[in-house]
N, C-alpha and C positions, 0 to 999 in steps of 0.2 A: 504494499499499500504506499502510495506517495504521501509526503507530508507537505506542510506549508512551505512557501518559497523561502529560499535562503540567499538568493542573489537579486540584485536590482532588476536585471532583465526578466527573471522569472516573476518577480513581484509586479512589474509593470504589465506583463501579459495577464497575470492572474486578476488584477484589479479591473482590467478592461472586460475580461470574460464575466466576472461577477456583476459588474455594473450593467452590462448589456443584457444579462439574464435576470436582472432585478434581484440578485441574491446578495442583498446587503441589509444590515440592521442598524439604524441610527440609535445611538445612545442618548440618554437624557442630556448629558453634557454636550454632545454634538448639537442637539436641538437648541439648547440654551445659547451656545456660541454662535450658531447660525443666526438666531434672532438678534443677538447683541450686535453682530457685525452686518446685519441686514443682507444676509446671503440667503437667497431662496433655495429650497431643496433641489429644484430642477437645475439650477445653476451649479450646485455642488455635484450633482450627478453628471452634468455635462463636463465638468472639470475631470471627473474620473474617466469618462469615456475619451476625453481628449488629452489625457495625461501624456506628458512628454518625458518625464523622468520621475524617479522615486529615490528616496534615500532612507537608510535605516532610521527608525524612530526609537528613542531611548525609553519607551514605555514597557512595562512588564505585561506580557500577554496574559489574558485572563481565560482564554478558550483554547489553549494549546497551539496557538498560531504564532505568527511573527508580525512585528509592528513596523510600519512604514509611514513616511510622509510622502504624499503623492502631490505632484505639482501639475496643474493644468489650467486651462482657461474656461471660465464660466460662460453662460449664455450671452453676456454682453461683452465678452472679451477680457473680463477682469481676471487677473492672475490669482489663483487660489491654491492653498496648500491644505490638504485634507489628511488628518491623522487617522490611520486605519490599522486594524488587526486583521490579517488574512489568515483564514483557517479552513480546514477541510471538514465537511459534514456530509455524511452519506456519499462519499467520493465526489462531492461537488465543491467547487471553489466559491467561497463566501467571503464577505468583507463586513467587519463591524466598523461603522463610521464613528470615530471617537471624538474628533474635534475638527473645527474648520478655522482657517486663518486666512484673512484677506491680505495678500502680499502685493497688491497692485502698486503701492507706492514705495516698495522696497527694491533695491538693486539686487539682482540674482544673476 
């Protein structure tokens, strides 16, 4: 049985598969941060689907997965970073949406 991704390339592919199949679960914290930063859910999902890069995220996984920060553009072209835990459930690729960060005004 395969496990959660351990490389950036594998995590990038995984998050796109999970988002396209609607296999993601937003946490309470994600919803709070999205509201506080005025980021619509559809824009966050677009950022996952349009992700250009990922980097390891220093959070402790809570579901046996691996944690990543995903960078992509939302519906209006805004640059977003989404903190996710990628995990395997019933041999399907899933993502837990942990937090959202609007990085439009930051240099990357």
